[in-house]
C-alpha positions in Angstrom: 82.7 105.2 97.2 86.3 104.2 96.8 88.3 105.5 93.7 90.7 103.8 91.5 93.7 105.2 92.9 96.4 105.6 95.3 97.6 108.8 96.1 100.6 109.9 97.8 101.1 112.9 100.7 103.3 115.9 101.2 104.5 115.4 104.0 105.1 113.4 107.7 101.8 114.8 108.8 98.7 114.6 106.7 97.5 118.7 106.3 93.9 119.8 106.7 93.4 120.3 103.1 94.7 116.7 103.0 92.5 115.1 105.2 89.3 117.1 103.4 91.1 116.1 100.1 91.0 111.9 101.3 87.8 112.2 102.6 86.1 113.3 99.5 87.7 111.4 96.8 88.4 108.3 99.1 91.6 106.6 96.8 92.3 103.1 97.6 95.3 103.7 99.5 98.3 105.8 100.5 101.6 105.3 98.9 104.7 106.8 101.5 108.0 108.1 100.6 111.4 109.1 102.5 109.6 112.8 102.8 107.0 111.4 104.7 109.3 108.9 107.1 110.9 109.9 110.7 110.1 107.9 113.3 108.0 104.9 114.2 105.7 106.7 115.9 105.3 109.3 113.6 104.5 107.0 110.3 102.2 105.2 112.6 100.3 107.8 113.6 100.3 108.8 109.6 99.2 105.8 108.4 96.5 106.3 111.2 95.5 109.5 110.1 95.0 108.1 106.4 92.6 105.6 107.4 90.3 108.0 109.9 90.3 110.2 106.8 88.7 107.5 104.4 86.8 105.8 107.1 88.7 101.9 107.0 90.5 100.9 109.4 92.2 98.1 106.6 92.8 100.7 104.1 96.1 99.7 101.8 98.9 101.9 103.0 102.2 101.3 100.3 105.9 101.5 100.7 108.8 100.6 98.5 111.1 99.0 100.7 113.4 96.9 99.2 116.9 96.9 100.4 119.4 98.8 98.7 118.9 102.2 97.1 115.2 101.6 97.3 114.7 102.0 101.2 112.3 105.0 102.5 112.6 103.7 105.9 116.2 104.0 106.6 118.9 104.5 109.9 118.7 105.2 112.1 115.3 104.0 113.5 115.6 101.0 111.2 118.4 98.9 109.7 119.5 99.3 105.9 118.8 95.7 104.2 120.7 94.5 101.3 120.0 94.9 97.8 118.6 92.0 95.9 121.2 91.6 93.8 123.5 90.2 97.1 120.9 87.3 97.4 121.2 86.5 93.5 125.4 87.0 93.9 125.0 84.6 96.9 122.7 81.9 94.6 125.7 81.5 92.5 127.4 79.4 94.9 124.9 78.6 97.7 121.4 78.5 96.7 119.6 76.9 99.7 121.6 80.0 101.6 120.6 82.4 99.1 116.7 81.5 99.4 117.0 81.2 102.7 118.5 84.4 103.5 115.8 86.4 100.5 113.2 84.9 102.9 114.5 86.5 106.2 115.4 89.8 104.2 111.8 90.3 103.3 110.5 88.8 106.7 112.4 91.1 108.4 111.4 94.3 106.1 107.6 93.3 106.8 108.0 93.8 110.6 109.2 96.9 110.2 106.7 98.3 108.0 103.6 95.7 110.0 104.7 98.0 113.4 103.7 101.5 111.6 100.6 100.5 110.0 102.2 99.5 106.1 100.5 96.6 104.9 101.2 96.6 101.1 105.6 96.3 100.4 106.2 97.2 96.8 108.7 94.2 96.7 110.0 91.9 94.9 111.5 93.4 91.6 111.6 90.7 89.1 113.1 92.3 86.2 116.1 90.2 85.1 118.9 92.1 84.5 120.8 92.7 82.0 124.8 93.9 80.7 122.6 97.0 79.5 120.5 97.5 82.3 120.1 101.1 83.4 120.9 102.1 87.0 117.3 102.8 88.0 117.0 98.9 88.3 121.0 97.7 88.5 121.3 96.1 92.0 117.7 95.7 92.4 117.6 92.9 89.9 118.5 89.6 91.4 119.9 88.0 88.6 120.7 88.0 85.0 118.8 84.1 85.1 115.0 84.3 85.2 114.8 81.0 87.0 117.0 82.2 89.5 115.2 85.9 89.9 111.8 83.7 89.9 113.1 81.2 92.6 114.5 84.5 95.1 111.5 86.5 94.4 109.3 83.7 95.4 111.1 83.2 99.0 110.6 87.3 99.6 106.9 87.2 98.6 106.8 84.1 101.1 108.9 86.1 103.7 106.8 89.5 103.3 103.3 87.1 103.4 104.5 85.7 106.9 105.5 88.9 108.2 101.7 90.4 108.1 102.5 92.2 104.6 101.7 91.9 101.2 103.9 92.0 98.3 103.3 93.6 94.2 105.5 91.8 91.9 107.6 94.5 89.8 107.4 95.6 86.8 105.4 93.5 84.6 106.1 92.2 82.0 109.6 93.1 82.3 112.1 96.6 83.0 115.4 94.9 82.8 116.0 95.5 79.1 115.8 99.3 79.8 118.6 101.6 78.8 117.2 104.9 80.6 115.7 105.9 83.3 111.9 105.3 83.3 111.7 108.6 86.0 112.8 110.5 83.4 112.4 109.5 80.0 110.2 106.9 78.3 112.5 103.7 77.5 111.6 101.5 74.4 112.9 98.4 73.9 113.3 96.7 70.6 113.7 92.9 71.5 112.1 90.4 69.5 108.9 89.1 71.5 110.1 85.5 71.7 113.7 86.8 73.6 110.9 88.5 75.6 108.9 85.4 76.0 112.0 83.0 77.2 113.5 85.4 79.3 111.9 89.0 80.6 108.6 87.6 80.9 109.5 84.2 82.5 109.7 85.6 86.4 106.0 87.3 85.8 104.9 84.1 84.5 106.4 81.9 87.9 104.7 84.4 89.9 101.4 85.0 88.2 99.9 84.1 91.2 100.6 87.1 93.7 97.6 88.5 94.2 99.5 92.7 93.5 101.5 93.6 90.4 103.1 97.1 89.0 103.2 97.9 85.2 106.3 99.1 83.7 106.3 102.4 81.7 107.8 101.2 79.2 107.5 100.5 74.9 107.8 97.5 74.2 108.1 97.9 70.2 107.5 94.2 68.9 104.2 93.9 71.0 103.1 97.9 70.8 105.5 100.4 69.1 102.8 103.7 70.2 102.5 103.1 74.0 104.0 102.3 77.4 102.7 99.5 78.8 101.4 100.8 81.7 98.7 102.4 78.9 99.1 99.6 76.2 96.1 97.5 75.9 98.0 95.0 73.7 100.5 94.8 76.6 98.2 94.5 79.4 95.4 92.0 77.9 97.4 90.4 75.3 101.0 89.8 77.4 99.7 90.4 81.2 96.7 89.0 81.8 97.1 86.1 79.2 100.1 85.3 78.5 102.0 85.4 81.5 98.8 84.9 83.5 98.5 87.7 86.3 94.9 87.7 87.8 95.8 90.0 90.3 95.3 93.3 91.2 97.5 95.8 88.4 98.5 99.3 89.4 100.5 101.5 87.0 103.9 102.8 88.2 103.7 105.9 89.1 102.0 107.9 86.4 104.4 111.4 87.7 107.1 109.5 86.4 108.4 111.3 83.1 108.3 108.6 80.3 104.5 109.6 80.4 102.9 112.0 78.5 99.9 114.3 78.8 98.4 116.1 82.0 97.5 114.3 84.4 93.7 113.2 84.3 94.8 112.0 80.3 97.4 110.1 81.9 94.5 108.4 84.5 92.2 107.3 81.9 94.7 105.8 79.1 96.1 103.5 82.7 93.0 102.9 83.1 91.3 101.9 79.4 94.4 99.8 79.0 93.3 98.0 82.0 95.2 98.8 85.1 92.6 98.4 88.2 94.7 100.8 89.9 96.6 104.3 89.3 99.5 105.2 91.1 99.9 108.9 91.8 103.4 109.2 94.0 104.3 113.1 94.6 101.7 114.3 96.9 101.4 117.5 94.8 97.9 118.4 95.3 96.8 120.0 92.1 98.0 116.7 90.2 96.3 114.5 92.9 92.9 116.9 91.9 93.1 116.2 88.6 93.8 112.6 88.9 90.9 112.2 91.0 88.8 113.5 89.0 89.8 111.7 85.7 89.3 108.4 87.8 86.3 106.5 88.4 84.8 104.6 91.6 86.2 101.0 92.1 83.8 98.8 90.4 83.3 95.8 88.4 86.4 93.3 88.0 88.4 95.8 89.3 87.2 95.9 92.5 86.3 92.2 92.7 90.6 91.9 92.4 91.6 94.3 94.7 89.4 93.1 97.2 90.8 89.6 96.7 94.5 90.9 97.0 93.5 92.0 100.4 91.8 89.1 102.1 95.4 87.6 101.9 96.5 90.1 104.7 97.1 87.9 107.6 98.6 88.8 110.9 102.2 88.0 111.0 102.9 84.1 112.2 104.1 83.6 115.6 107.4 82.6 116.6 109.1 84.9 114.8 112.6 86.6 116.8 113.8 89.5 115.2 117.2 89.5 116.4 117.8 85.6 116.0 116.6 86.8 111.9 119.0 89.5 111.9 121.3 87.3 113.2 121.1 84.6 110.9 120.7 87.1 107.9 124.0 88.3 108.9 126.0 84.8 109.1 124.3 83.9 105.5 125.3 87.0 103.7 127.8 88.3 105.7 125.5 91.8 105.8 127.2 94.2 108.3 123.8 96.8 107.5 126.3 99.3 106.2 
């Protein structure tokens, strides 16, 4: 039985211990980071080895490939893509060109990923930018205007799907007001709920039809002052599921980030009890992976239905795409030179 977690792995090739672990524990998916990526052939072999281990040809393989600072597949084997903020800046003067550029950026990224067997890209980042936004988000945010964020986010969603890759909207219900890095500590946001509703939640509400989403490790004081969003029933049930209206497969942000406290089986149980469908554990530490696997149940019920439904949206790349033409157009629209 497939279990309700996504796991990382330690290096560019699966070890015998990892193969045995994946075969026995059967995680829903694998997520890759820069430590796992060397060449196209190597990544292709790694994604195939994971699918052989879990016995499923369509087992999800995920990556964070946004452009800018968050890009796991890098030169010289893959081009460097602009940070999302570039599309937002272009939108201020040339909105139609910006939407086209965002679509092209995601479509090109999807072409890179599809070729090596990666089927899910954790993009777009729908967090609204604020003057106080921590650098961990920074230029990953398209804009300070939630409507612009939603429009550019939709363009990247469409580009990814056209390229045969499923997108993940993040970080629901909004990470933009965080003043500290959730990789290192737990951010707390004290904005009034009405302010969150009128700004932060809006891009997520506009894209609530997307089939995959990722939570934020942030305490929203005016909603639940005791628990980060990832582990808060109030945030997940009342805000994400009800107010925002997101009905898709909801995964946690990386549970090994320092924003969350407690040991790993406790973290995993709290995440699932709050209402996430999938626990995401990224760092490839085998001891932690075993703790997570012990705590996580088989994927079943509504969670399984949402995960299965999300994967039905994965389609072959649409025909007629010419990579070099698309790259030339992206450069012409944005002035981006890939450096």
